[in-house]
PDB file of N, CA, C and O in Angstrom:
ATOM      1  N   MET A   1       5.316   0.020  -0.210  1.00  0.00           N
ATOM      2  CA  MET A   1       4.923   0.037   1.181  1.00  0.00           C
ATOM      3  C   MET A   1       3.734  -0.907   1.355  1.00  0.00           C
ATOM      4  O   MET A   1       2.833  -0.916   0.517  1.00  0.00           O
ATOM      5  N   PRO A   2       3.716  -1.686   2.408  1.00  0.00           N
ATOM      6  CA  PRO A   2       2.611  -2.628   2.637  1.00  0.00           C
ATOM      7  C   PRO A   2       1.296  -1.912   2.929  1.00  0.00           C
ATOM      8  O   PRO A   2       1.271  -0.747   3.326  1.00  0.00           O
ATOM      9  N   SER A   3       0.214  -2.641   2.722  1.00  0.00           N
ATOM     10  CA  SER A   3      -1.121  -2.159   3.079  1.00  0.00           C
ATOM     11  C   SER A   3      -1.605  -2.945   4.290  1.00  0.00           C
ATOM     12  O   SER A   3      -1.297  -4.125   4.455  1.00  0.00           O
ATOM     13  N   TYR A   4      -2.371  -2.259   5.130  1.00  0.00           N
ATOM     14  CA  TYR A   4      -2.930  -2.886   6.323  1.00  0.00           C
ATOM     15  C   TYR A   4      -4.428  -2.663   6.360  1.00  0.00           C
ATOM     16  O   TYR A   4      -4.923  -1.577   6.060  1.00  0.00           O
ATOM     17  N   LEU A   5      -5.133  -3.710   6.732  1.00  0.00           N
ATOM     18  CA  LEU A   5      -6.580  -3.691   6.852  1.00  0.00           C
ATOM     19  C   LEU A   5      -6.912  -3.499   8.331  1.00  0.00           C
ATOM     20  O   LEU A   5      -6.502  -4.288   9.182  1.00  0.00           O
ATOM     21  N   VAL A   6      -7.658  -2.439   8.618  1.00  0.00           N
ATOM     22  CA  VAL A   6      -8.062  -2.131   9.986  1.00  0.00           C
ATOM     23  C   VAL A   6      -9.546  -2.452  10.106  1.00  0.00           C
ATOM     24  O   VAL A   6     -10.376  -1.841   9.433  1.00  0.00           O
ATOM     25  N   GLU A   7      -9.872  -3.403  10.957  1.00  0.00           N
ATOM     26  CA  GLU A   7     -11.252  -3.836  11.145  1.00  0.00           C
ATOM     27  C   GLU A   7     -11.893  -3.024  12.266  1.00  0.00           C
ATOM     28  O   GLU A   7     -11.332  -2.899  13.354  1.00  0.00           O
ATOM     29  N   THR A   8     -13.079  -2.471  11.986  1.00  0.00           N
ATOM     30  CA  THR A   8     -13.809  -1.682  12.975  1.00  0.00           C
ATOM     31  C   THR A   8     -15.278  -2.094  12.976  1.00  0.00           C
ATOM     32  O   THR A   8     -15.760  -2.706  12.022  1.00  0.00           O
ATOM     33  N   PHE A   9     -15.981  -1.756  14.045  1.00  0.00           N
ATOM     34  CA  PHE A   9     -17.418  -1.980  14.130  1.00  0.00           C
ATOM     35  C   PHE A   9     -18.141  -0.788  13.518  1.00  0.00           C
ATOM     36  O   PHE A   9     -17.793   0.359  13.798  1.00  0.00           O
ATOM     37  N   LEU A  10     -19.148  -1.049  12.682  1.00  0.00           N
ATOM     38  CA  LEU A  10     -20.021   0.002  12.159  1.00  0.00           C
ATOM     39  C   LEU A  10     -21.403  -0.606  12.000  1.00  0.00           C
ATOM     40  O   LEU A  10     -21.616  -1.466  11.145  1.00  0.00           O
ATOM     41  N   ALA A  11     -22.321  -0.167  12.807  1.00  0.00           N
ATOM     42  CA  ALA A  11     -23.673  -0.725  12.830  1.00  0.00           C
ATOM     43  C   ALA A  11     -24.333  -0.660  11.455  1.00  0.00           C
ATOM     44  O   ALA A  11     -24.076   0.248  10.664  1.00  0.00           O
ATOM     45  N   ARG A  12     -25.166  -1.621  11.199  1.00  0.00           N
ATOM     46  CA  ARG A  12     -25.885  -1.726   9.935  1.00  0.00           C
ATOM     47  C   ARG A  12     -26.604  -0.423   9.591  1.00  0.00           C
ATOM     48  O   ARG A  12     -26.555   0.027   8.446  1.00  0.00           O
ATOM     49  N   GLY A  13     -27.264   0.179  10.565  1.00  0.00           N
ATOM     50  CA  GLY A  13     -28.039   1.389  10.325  1.00  0.00           C
ATOM     51  C   GLY A  13     -27.225   2.669  10.345  1.00  0.00           C
ATOM     52  O   GLY A  13     -27.793   3.754  10.230  1.00  0.00           O
ATOM     53  N   ALA A  14     -25.909   2.574  10.487  1.00  0.00           N
ATOM     54  CA  ALA A  14     -25.060   3.766  10.590  1.00  0.00           C
ATOM     55  C   ALA A  14     -24.174   3.951   9.367  1.00  0.00           C
ATOM     56  O   ALA A  14     -23.064   4.474   9.469  1.00  0.00           O
ATOM     57  N   ALA A  15     -24.665   3.525   8.219  1.00  0.00           N
ATOM     58  CA  ALA A  15     -23.849   3.610   6.996  1.00  0.00           C
ATOM     59  C   ALA A  15     -23.417   5.039   6.696  1.00  0.00           C
ATOM     60  O   ALA A  15     -22.349   5.249   6.120  1.00  0.00           O
ATOM     61  N   GLY A  16     -24.225   6.026   7.077  1.00  0.00           N
ATOM     62  CA  GLY A  16     -23.865   7.422   6.845  1.00  0.00           C
ATOM     63  C   GLY A  16     -22.627   7.850   7.614  1.00  0.00           C
ATOM     64  O   GLY A  16     -21.959   8.809   7.227  1.00  0.00           O
ATOM     65  N   GLU A  17     -22.316   7.161   8.682  1.00  0.00           N
ATOM     66  CA  GLU A  17     -21.131   7.454   9.494  1.00  0.00           C
ATOM     67  C   GLU A  17     -19.844   7.113   8.746  1.00  0.00           C
ATOM     68  O   GLU A  17     -18.775   7.624   9.081  1.00  0.00           O
ATOM     69  N   ARG A  18     -19.944   6.258   7.745  1.00  0.00           N
ATOM     70  CA  ARG A  18     -18.745   5.821   7.012  1.00  0.00           C
ATOM     71  C   ARG A  18     -18.002   7.006   6.390  1.00  0.00           C
ATOM     72  O   ARG A  18     -16.775   7.066   6.469  1.00  0.00           O
ATOM     73  N   GLU A  19     -18.716   7.942   5.779  1.00  0.00           N
ATOM     74  CA  GLU A  19     -18.053   9.089   5.157  1.00  0.00           C
ATOM     75  C   GLU A  19     -17.290   9.919   6.182  1.00  0.00           C
ATOM     76  O   GLU A  19     -16.175  10.368   5.917  1.00  0.00           O
ATOM     77  N   ALA A  20     -17.887  10.123   7.348  1.00  0.00           N
ATOM     78  CA  ALA A  20     -17.209  10.888   8.395  1.00  0.00           C
ATOM     79  C   ALA A  20     -15.943  10.162   8.849  1.00  0.00           C
ATOM     80  O   ALA A  20     -14.910  10.790   9.082  1.00  0.00           O
ATOM     81  N   ARG A  21     -16.027   8.852   8.970  1.00  0.00           N
ATOM     82  CA  ARG A  21     -14.851   8.079   9.375  1.00  0.00           C
ATOM     83  C   ARG A  21     -13.769   8.115   8.307  1.00  0.00           C
ATOM     84  O   ARG A  21     -12.582   8.189   8.625  1.00  0.00           O
ATOM     85  N   GLU A  22     -14.177   8.063   7.028  1.00  0.00           N
ATOM     86  CA  GLU A  22     -13.189   8.162   5.950  1.00  0.00           C
ATOM     87  C   GLU A  22     -12.473   9.509   6.005  1.00  0.00           C
ATOM     88  O   GLU A  22     -11.256   9.579   5.839  1.00  0.00           O
ATOM     89  N   TRP A  23     -13.231  10.568   6.236  1.00  0.00           N
ATOM     90  CA  TRP A  23     -12.640  11.905   6.315  1.00  0.00           C
ATOM     91  C   TRP A  23     -11.631  11.963   7.457  1.00  0.00           C
ATOM     92  O   TRP A  23     -10.532  12.493   7.297  1.00  0.00           O
ATOM     93  N   ARG A  24     -12.016  11.411   8.623  1.00  0.00           N
ATOM     94  CA  ARG A  24     -11.101  11.407   9.769  1.00  0.00           C
ATOM     95  C   ARG A  24      -9.861  10.561   9.483  1.00  0.00           C
ATOM     96  O   ARG A  24      -8.754  10.937   9.867  1.00  0.00           O
ATOM     97  N   ALA A  25     -10.038   9.426   8.816  1.00  0.00           N
ATOM     98  CA  ALA A  25      -8.900   8.554   8.476  1.00  0.00           C
ATOM     99  C   ALA A  25      -7.940   9.275   7.536  1.00  0.00           C
ATOM    100  O   ALA A  25      -6.725   9.238   7.733  1.00  0.00           O
ATOM    101  N   ARG A  26      -8.483   9.925   6.526  1.00  0.00           N
ATOM    102  CA  ARG A  26      -7.649  10.659   5.568  1.00  0.00           C
ATOM    103  C   ARG A  26      -6.913  11.802   6.274  1.00  0.00           C
ATOM    104  O   ARG A  26      -5.716  12.000   6.065  1.00  0.00           O
ATOM    105  N   SER A  27      -7.634  12.548   7.105  1.00  0.00           N
ATOM    106  CA  SER A  27      -7.031  13.680   7.821  1.00  0.00           C
ATOM    107  C   SER A  27      -5.932  13.227   8.775  1.00  0.00           C
ATOM    108  O   SER A  27      -4.875  13.854   8.848  1.00  0.00           O
ATOM    109  N   ALA A  28      -6.175  12.143   9.504  1.00  0.00           N
ATOM    110  CA  ALA A  28      -5.171  11.631  10.437  1.00  0.00           C
ATOM    111  C   ALA A  28      -3.934  11.151   9.685  1.00  0.00           C
ATOM    112  O   ALA A  28      -2.810  11.393  10.124  1.00  0.00           O
ATOM    113  N   ALA A  29      -4.133  10.475   8.558  1.00  0.00           N
ATOM    114  CA  ALA A  29      -2.985  10.007   7.767  1.00  0.00           C
ATOM    115  C   ALA A  29      -2.186  11.187   7.229  1.00  0.00           C
ATOM    116  O   ALA A  29      -0.956  11.163   7.254  1.00  0.00           O
ATOM    117  N   GLU A  30      -2.871  12.215   6.746  1.00  0.00           N
ATOM    118  CA  GLU A  30      -2.167  13.399   6.238  1.00  0.00           C
ATOM    119  C   GLU A  30      -1.390  14.092   7.344  1.00  0.00           C
ATOM    120  O   GLU A  30      -0.261  14.535   7.130  1.00  0.00           O
ATOM    121  N   ALA A  31      -1.991  14.189   8.532  1.00  0.00           N
ATOM    122  CA  ALA A  31      -1.301  14.825   9.663  1.00  0.00           C
ATOM    123  C   ALA A  31      -0.056  14.030  10.055  1.00  0.00           C
ATOM    124  O   ALA A  31       1.003  14.610  10.294  1.00  0.00           O
ATOM    125  N   MET A  32      -0.184  12.718  10.119  1.00  0.00           N
ATOM    126  CA  MET A  32       0.973  11.899  10.478  1.00  0.00           C
ATOM    127  C   MET A  32       2.059  11.991   9.421  1.00  0.00           C
ATOM    128  O   MET A  32       3.246  12.000   9.746  1.00  0.00           O
ATOM    129  N   ALA A  33       1.657  12.059   8.148  1.00  0.00           N
ATOM    130  CA  ALA A  33       2.650  12.193   7.072  1.00  0.00           C
ATOM    131  C   ALA A  33       3.401  13.519   7.203  1.00  0.00           C
ATOM    132  O   ALA A  33       4.615  13.573   7.003  1.00  0.00           O
ATOM    133  N   ARG A  34       2.678  14.581   7.538  1.00  0.00           N
ATOM    134  CA  ARG A  34       3.346  15.881   7.740  1.00  0.00           C
ATOM    135  C   ARG A  34       4.322  15.821   8.920  1.00  0.00           C
ATOM    136  O   ARG A  34       5.321  16.541   8.942  1.00  0.00           O
ATOM    137  N   GLU A  35       4.027  14.962   9.897  1.00  0.00           N
ATOM    138  CA  GLU A  35       4.894  14.809  11.076  1.00  0.00           C
ATOM    139  C   GLU A  35       6.068  13.863  10.808  1.00  0.00           C
ATOM    140  O   GLU A  35       6.936  13.687  11.662  1.00  0.00           O
ATOM    141  N   GLY A  36       6.087  13.256   9.617  1.00  0.00           N
ATOM    142  CA  GLY A  36       7.218  12.414   9.255  1.00  0.00           C
ATOM    143  C   GLY A  36       6.964  10.918   9.224  1.00  0.00           C
ATOM    144  O   GLY A  36       7.882  10.154   8.925  1.00  0.00           O
ATOM    145  N   THR A  37       5.747  10.472   9.522  1.00  0.00           N
ATOM    146  CA  THR A  37       5.424   9.045   9.458  1.00  0.00           C
ATOM    147  C   THR A  37       4.807   8.763   8.101  1.00  0.00           C
ATOM    148  O   THR A  37       3.802   9.373   7.735  1.00  0.00           O
ATOM    149  N   ARG A  38       5.391   7.856   7.361  1.00  0.00           N
ATOM    150  CA  ARG A  38       4.894   7.546   6.010  1.00  0.00           C
ATOM    151  C   ARG A  38       3.648   6.668   6.099  1.00  0.00           C
ATOM    152  O   ARG A  38       3.757   5.446   6.196  1.00  0.00           O
ATOM    153  N   VAL A  39       2.481   7.276   6.066  1.00  0.00           N
ATOM    154  CA  VAL A  39       1.215   6.551   6.058  1.00  0.00           C
ATOM    155  C   VAL A  39       0.279   7.216   5.054  1.00  0.00           C
ATOM    156  O   VAL A  39       0.404   8.406   4.763  1.00  0.00           O
ATOM    157  N   GLY A  40      -0.651   6.436   4.536  1.00  0.00           N
ATOM    158  CA  GLY A  40      -1.638   6.981   3.619  1.00  0.00           C
ATOM    159  C   GLY A  40      -2.940   6.206   3.723  1.00  0.00           C
ATOM    160  O   GLY A  40      -2.934   4.987   3.897  1.00  0.00           O
ATOM    161  N   PHE A  41      -4.044   6.909   3.618  1.00  0.00           N
ATOM    162  CA  PHE A  41      -5.356   6.278   3.630  1.00  0.00           C
ATOM    163  C   PHE A  41      -5.661   5.792   2.222  1.00  0.00           C
ATOM    164  O   PHE A  41      -5.519   6.548   1.262  1.00  0.00           O
ATOM    165  N   GLU A  42      -6.081   4.524   2.088  1.00  0.00           N
ATOM    166  CA  GLU A  42      -6.350   3.941   0.773  1.00  0.00           C
ATOM    167  C   GLU A  42      -7.830   3.755   0.475  1.00  0.00           C
ATOM    168  O   GLU A  42      -8.219   3.762  -0.693  1.00  0.00           O
ATOM    169  N   GLY A  43      -8.666   3.588   1.492  1.00  0.00           N
ATOM    170  CA  GLY A  43     -10.092   3.410   1.246  1.00  0.00           C
ATOM    171  C   GLY A  43     -10.756   2.601   2.340  1.00  0.00           C
ATOM    172  O   GLY A  43     -10.134   2.238   3.338  1.00  0.00           O
ATOM    173  N   SER A  44     -12.056   2.323   2.130  1.00  0.00           N
ATOM    174  CA  SER A  44     -12.802   1.555   3.125  1.00  0.00           C
ATOM    175  C   SER A  44     -13.825   0.660   2.442  1.00  0.00           C
ATOM    176  O   SER A  44     -14.205   0.882   1.292  1.00  0.00           O
ATOM    177  N   ILE A  45     -14.258  -0.352   3.176  1.00  0.00           N
ATOM    178  CA  ILE A  45     -15.284  -1.293   2.719  1.00  0.00           C
ATOM    179  C   ILE A  45     -16.213  -1.553   3.897  1.00  0.00           C
ATOM    180  O   ILE A  45     -15.772  -2.003   4.955  1.00  0.00           O
ATOM    181  N   HIS A  46     -17.491  -1.272   3.714  1.00  0.00           N
ATOM    182  CA  HIS A  46     -18.475  -1.523   4.776  1.00  0.00           C
ATOM    183  C   HIS A  46     -19.229  -2.804   4.441  1.00  0.00           C
ATOM    184  O   HIS A  46     -19.691  -2.979   3.313  1.00  0.00           O
ATOM    185  N   VAL A  47     -19.354  -3.697   5.415  1.00  0.00           N
ATOM    186  CA  VAL A  47     -20.113  -4.936   5.281  1.00  0.00           C
ATOM    187  C   VAL A  47     -21.275  -4.829   6.276  1.00  0.00           C
ATOM    188  O   VAL A  47     -21.172  -5.311   7.404  1.00  0.00           O
ATOM    189  N   PRO A  48     -22.386  -4.194   5.857  1.00  0.00           N
ATOM    190  CA  PRO A  48     -23.483  -3.922   6.786  1.00  0.00           C
ATOM    191  C   PRO A  48     -24.036  -5.166   7.474  1.00  0.00           C
ATOM    192  O   PRO A  48     -24.359  -5.121   8.661  1.00  0.00           O
ATOM    193  N   GLU A  49     -24.148  -6.265   6.750  1.00  0.00           N
ATOM    194  CA  GLU A  49     -24.715  -7.478   7.330  1.00  0.00           C
ATOM    195  C   GLU A  49     -23.921  -7.955   8.540  1.00  0.00           C
ATOM    196  O   GLU A  49     -24.494  -8.484   9.493  1.00  0.00           O
ATOM    197  N   ASP A  50     -22.607  -7.768   8.503  1.00  0.00           N
ATOM    198  CA  ASP A  50     -21.743  -8.182   9.612  1.00  0.00           C
ATOM    199  C   ASP A  50     -21.414  -7.031  10.563  1.00  0.00           C
ATOM    200  O   ASP A  50     -20.726  -7.226  11.565  1.00  0.00           O
ATOM    201  N   GLU A  51     -21.906  -5.836  10.249  1.00  0.00           N
ATOM    202  CA  GLU A  51     -21.639  -4.632  11.038  1.00  0.00           C
ATOM    203  C   GLU A  51     -20.142  -4.400  11.227  1.00  0.00           C
ATOM    204  O   GLU A  51     -19.670  -4.091  12.322  1.00  0.00           O
ATOM    205  N   ILE A  52     -19.414  -4.560  10.126  1.00  0.00           N
ATOM    206  CA  ILE A  52     -17.965  -4.382  10.108  1.00  0.00           C
ATOM    207  C   ILE A  52     -17.622  -3.366   9.027  1.00  0.00           C
ATOM    208  O   ILE A  52     -18.247  -3.340   7.966  1.00  0.00           O
ATOM    209  N   CYS A  53     -16.630  -2.536   9.303  1.00  0.00           N
ATOM    210  CA  CYS A  53     -16.109  -1.625   8.288  1.00  0.00           C
ATOM    211  C   CYS A  53     -14.592  -1.763   8.311  1.00  0.00           C
ATOM    212  O   CYS A  53     -13.960  -1.648   9.361  1.00  0.00           O
ATOM    213  N   PHE A  54     -14.028  -2.010   7.153  1.00  0.00           N
ATOM    214  CA  PHE A  54     -12.587  -2.160   7.010  1.00  0.00           C
ATOM    215  C   PHE A  54     -12.014  -0.886   6.399  1.00  0.00           C
ATOM    216  O   PHE A  54     -12.568  -0.346   5.442  1.00  0.00           O
ATOM    217  N   PHE A  55     -10.920  -0.418   6.947  1.00  0.00           N
ATOM    218  CA  PHE A  55     -10.196   0.726   6.410  1.00  0.00           C
ATOM    219  C   PHE A  55      -8.817   0.235   6.010  1.00  0.00           C
ATOM    220  O   PHE A  55      -8.198  -0.539   6.741  1.00  0.00           O
ATOM    221  N   THR A  56      -8.331   0.673   4.865  1.00  0.00           N
ATOM    222  CA  THR A  56      -6.992   0.256   4.443  1.00  0.00           C
ATOM    223  C   THR A  56      -6.055   1.452   4.466  1.00  0.00           C
ATOM    224  O   THR A  56      -6.397   2.555   4.040  1.00  0.00           O
ATOM    225  N   PHE A  57      -4.869   1.189   4.978  1.00  0.00           N
ATOM    226  CA  PHE A  57      -3.825   2.201   5.072  1.00  0.00           C
ATOM    227  C   PHE A  57      -2.528   1.634   4.511  1.00  0.00           C
ATOM    228  O   PHE A  57      -2.202   0.467   4.731  1.00  0.00           O
ATOM    229  N   ALA A  58      -1.796   2.462   3.789  1.00  0.00           N
ATOM    230  CA  ALA A  58      -0.422   2.133   3.416  1.00  0.00           C
ATOM    231  C   ALA A  58       0.429   2.615   4.583  1.00  0.00           C
ATOM    232  O   ALA A  58       0.326   3.771   4.992  1.00  0.00           O
ATOM    233  N   ALA A  59       1.264   1.737   5.116  1.00  0.00           N
ATOM    234  CA  ALA A  59       2.074   2.090   6.282  1.00  0.00           C
ATOM    235  C   ALA A  59       3.284   1.162   6.351  1.00  0.00           C
ATOM    236  O   ALA A  59       3.246   0.051   5.822  1.00  0.00           O
ATOM    237  N   PRO A  60       4.351   1.613   6.999  1.00  0.00           N
ATOM    238  CA  PRO A  60       5.542   0.769   7.127  1.00  0.00           C
ATOM    239  C   PRO A  60       5.293  -0.499   7.937  1.00  0.00           C
ATOM    240  O   PRO A  60       5.935  -1.524   7.705  1.00  0.00           O
ATOM    241  N   SER A  61       4.351  -0.429   8.899  1.00  0.00           N
ATOM    242  CA  SER A  61       4.062  -1.600   9.729  1.00  0.00           C
ATOM    243  C   SER A  61       2.639  -1.505  10.268  1.00  0.00           C
ATOM    244  O   SER A  61       1.981  -0.470  10.155  1.00  0.00           O
ATOM    245  N   GLY A  62       2.184  -2.600  10.853  1.00  0.00           N
ATOM    246  CA  GLY A  62       0.870  -2.620  11.470  1.00  0.00           C
ATOM    247  C   GLY A  62       0.764  -1.650  12.629  1.00  0.00           C
ATOM    248  O   GLY A  62      -0.317  -1.141  12.927  1.00  0.00           O
ATOM    249  N   ARG A  63       1.875  -1.398  13.276  1.00  0.00           N
ATOM    250  CA  ARG A  63       1.877  -0.454  14.407  1.00  0.00           C
ATOM    251  C   ARG A  63       1.468   0.940  13.947  1.00  0.00           C
ATOM    252  O   ARG A  63       0.632   1.582  14.583  1.00  0.00           O
ATOM    253  N   GLU A  64       2.052   1.416  12.841  1.00  0.00           N
ATOM    254  CA  GLU A  64       1.692   2.733  12.325  1.00  0.00           C
ATOM    255  C   GLU A  64       0.254   2.757  11.810  1.00  0.00           C
ATOM    256  O   GLU A  64      -0.442   3.760  11.966  1.00  0.00           O
ATOM    257  N   ALA A  65      -0.196   1.655  11.195  1.00  0.00           N
ATOM    258  CA  ALA A  65      -1.583   1.586  10.728  1.00  0.00           C
ATOM    259  C   ALA A  65      -2.546   1.662  11.906  1.00  0.00           C
ATOM    260  O   ALA A  65      -3.566   2.347  11.825  1.00  0.00           O
ATOM    261  N   ALA A  66      -2.238   0.972  12.994  1.00  0.00           N
ATOM    262  CA  ALA A  66      -3.082   1.027  14.190  1.00  0.00           C
ATOM    263  C   ALA A  66      -3.069   2.425  14.793  1.00  0.00           C
ATOM    264  O   ALA A  66      -4.101   2.912  15.256  1.00  0.00           O
ATOM    265  N   LEU A  67      -1.915   3.067  14.791  1.00  0.00           N
ATOM    266  CA  LEU A  67      -1.803   4.406  15.358  1.00  0.00           C
ATOM    267  C   LEU A  67      -2.638   5.416  14.578  1.00  0.00           C
ATOM    268  O   LEU A  67      -3.350   6.223  15.175  1.00  0.00           O
ATOM    269  N   VAL A  68      -2.556   5.376  13.251  1.00  0.00           N
ATOM    270  CA  VAL A  68      -3.350   6.329  12.461  1.00  0.00           C
ATOM    271  C   VAL A  68      -4.837   6.053  12.645  1.00  0.00           C
ATOM    272  O   VAL A  68      -5.633   6.991  12.684  1.00  0.00           O
ATOM    273  N   ALA A  69      -5.225   4.793  12.758  1.00  0.00           N
ATOM    274  CA  ALA A  69      -6.638   4.453  12.987  1.00  0.00           C
ATOM    275  C   ALA A  69      -7.102   4.980  14.341  1.00  0.00           C
ATOM    276  O   ALA A  69      -8.211   5.500  14.461  1.00  0.00           O
ATOM    277  N   GLN A  70      -6.260   4.845  15.353  1.00  0.00           N
ATOM    278  CA  GLN A  70      -6.612   5.355  16.678  1.00  0.00           C
ATOM    279  C   GLN A  70      -6.731   6.871  16.665  1.00  0.00           C
ATOM    280  O   GLN A  70      -7.657   7.431  17.251  1.00  0.00           O
ATOM    281  N   ARG A  71      -5.790   7.536  15.993  1.00  0.00           N
ATOM    282  CA  ARG A  71      -5.840   9.005  15.907  1.00  0.00           C
ATOM    283  C   ARG A  71      -7.084   9.480  15.169  1.00  0.00           C
ATOM    284  O   ARG A  71      -7.574  10.582  15.418  1.00  0.00           O
ATOM    285  N   ALA A  72      -7.599   8.650  14.258  1.00  0.00           N
ATOM    286  CA  ALA A  72      -8.819   8.986  13.519  1.00  0.00           C
ATOM    287  C   ALA A  72     -10.078   8.636  14.305  1.00  0.00           C
ATOM    288  O   ALA A  72     -11.190   8.909  13.853  1.00  0.00           O
ATOM    289  N   GLY A  73      -9.908   8.036  15.474  1.00  0.00           N
ATOM    290  CA  GLY A  73     -11.059   7.651  16.282  1.00  0.00           C
ATOM    291  C   GLY A  73     -11.822   6.467  15.746  1.00  0.00           C
ATOM    292  O   GLY A  73     -13.028   6.357  15.967  1.00  0.00           O
ATOM    293  N   LEU A  74     -11.138   5.569  15.036  1.00  0.00           N
ATOM    294  CA  LEU A  74     -11.802   4.419  14.411  1.00  0.00           C
ATOM    295  C   LEU A  74     -12.000   3.244  15.361  1.00  0.00           C
ATOM    296  O   LEU A  74     -12.760   2.330  15.043  1.00  0.00           O
ATOM    297  N   GLU A  75     -11.350   3.240  16.500  1.00  0.00           N
ATOM    298  CA  GLU A  75     -11.448   2.152  17.472  1.00  0.00           C
ATOM    299  C   GLU A  75     -11.202   0.783  16.819  1.00  0.00           C
ATOM    300  O   GLU A  75     -12.107  -0.048  16.750  1.00  0.00           O
ATOM    301  N   PRO A  76      -9.976   0.561  16.343  1.00  0.00           N
ATOM    302  CA  PRO A  76      -9.675  -0.684  15.634  1.00  0.00           C
ATOM    303  C   PRO A  76      -9.843  -1.928  16.502  1.00  0.00           C
ATOM    304  O   PRO A  76      -9.404  -1.972  17.651  1.00  0.00           O
ATOM    305  N   LEU A  77     -10.488  -2.933  15.924  1.00  0.00           N
ATOM    306  CA  LEU A  77     -10.634  -4.229  16.576  1.00  0.00           C
ATOM    307  C   LEU A  77      -9.454  -5.133  16.246  1.00  0.00           C
ATOM    308  O   LEU A  77      -9.013  -5.945  17.060  1.00  0.00           O
ATOM    309  N   ARG A  78      -8.956  -4.963  15.017  1.00  0.00           N
ATOM    310  CA  ARG A  78      -7.874  -5.831  14.541  1.00  0.00           C
ATOM    311  C   ARG A  78      -7.161  -5.124  13.400  1.00  0.00           C
ATOM    312  O   ARG A  78      -7.783  -4.389  12.633  1.00  0.00           O
ATOM    313  N   VAL A  79      -5.863  -5.345  13.288  1.00  0.00           N
ATOM    314  CA  VAL A  79      -5.056  -4.787  12.200  1.00  0.00           C
ATOM    315  C   VAL A  79      -4.239  -5.926  11.610  1.00  0.00           C
ATOM    316  O   VAL A  79      -3.481  -6.591  12.316  1.00  0.00           O
ATOM    317  N   VAL A  80      -4.402  -6.146  10.296  1.00  0.00           N
ATOM    318  CA  VAL A  80      -3.657  -7.220   9.625  1.00  0.00           C
ATOM    319  C   VAL A  80      -3.118  -6.718   8.296  1.00  0.00           C
ATOM    320  O   VAL A  80      -3.711  -5.841   7.667  1.00  0.00           O
ATOM    321  N   GLU A  81      -1.990  -7.278   7.872  1.00  0.00           N
ATOM    322  CA  GLU A  81      -1.449  -6.907   6.561  1.00  0.00           C
ATOM    323  C   GLU A  81      -2.367  -7.461   5.475  1.00  0.00           C
ATOM    324  O   GLU A  81      -2.876  -8.577   5.582  1.00  0.00           O
ATOM    325  N   ALA A  82      -2.565  -6.669   4.439  1.00  0.00           N
ATOM    326  CA  ALA A  82      -3.408  -7.076   3.307  1.00  0.00           C
ATOM    327  C   ALA A  82      -2.576  -6.990   2.033  1.00  0.00           C
ATOM    328  O   ALA A  82      -1.813  -6.043   1.842  1.00  0.00           O
ATOM    329  N   ILE A  83      -2.729  -7.978   1.171  1.00  0.00           N
ATOM    330  CA  ILE A  83      -1.987  -7.989  -0.086  1.00  0.00           C
ATOM    331  C   ILE A  83      -3.009  -7.833  -1.218  1.00  0.00           C
ATOM    332  O   ILE A  83      -3.741  -8.768  -1.542  1.00  0.00           O
ATOM    333  N   PRO A  84      -3.046  -6.631  -1.816  1.00  0.00           N
ATOM    334  CA  PRO A  84      -4.015  -6.388  -2.893  1.00  0.00           C
ATOM    335  C   PRO A  84      -3.597  -7.107  -4.169  1.00  0.00           C
ATOM    336  O   PRO A  84      -2.415  -7.372  -4.391  1.00  0.00           O
ATOM    337  N   SER A  85      -4.589  -7.419  -5.004  1.00  0.00           N
ATOM    338  CA  SER A  85      -4.268  -7.990  -6.308  1.00  0.00           C
ATOM    339  C   SER A  85      -3.716  -6.892  -7.194  1.00  0.00           C
ATOM    340  O   SER A  85      -4.099  -5.729  -7.074  1.00  0.00           O
ATOM    341  N   ARG A  86      -2.839  -7.261  -8.059  1.00  0.00           N
ATOM    342  CA  ARG A  86      -2.218  -6.303  -8.984  1.00  0.00           C
ATOM    343  C   ARG A  86      -2.794  -6.512 -10.366  1.00  0.00           C
ATOM    344  O   ARG A  86      -2.672  -7.598 -10.934  1.00  0.00           O
ATOM    345  N   LYS A  87      -3.423  -5.483 -10.914  1.00  0.00           N
ATOM    346  CA  LYS A  87      -3.975  -5.562 -12.266  1.00  0.00           C
ATOM    347  C   LYS A  87      -2.860  -5.217 -13.251  1.00  0.00           C
ATOM    348  O   LYS A  87      -2.124  -4.246 -13.076  1.00  0.00           O
ATOM    349  N   GLU A  88      -2.763  -6.027 -14.270  1.00  0.00           N
ATOM    350  CA  GLU A  88      -1.709  -5.783 -15.268  1.00  0.00           C
ATOM    351  C   GLU A  88      -2.321  -5.460 -16.593  1.00  0.00           C
ATOM    352  O   GLU A  88      -1.602  -5.223 -17.564  1.00  0.00           O
TER     353      GLU A  88
END
């Protein structure tokens, strides 16, 4: 299943908010999975200098990734497919 990077705003001084957002992202993905949509929360990366926080979701399409982000209250700015490196 593809991974999608969801770009959100997170102020430099609000780094503590990241954990709450991760919890909401995980909970929303689990709820959607129980409802039959194959999605999963993979993690997040905060870039304080740019006031950006990226959340990654495994999802069938960008539409489902955007939906789970919205349900988590992440207010996505952009959703793009991400191709992770594979360690062998």
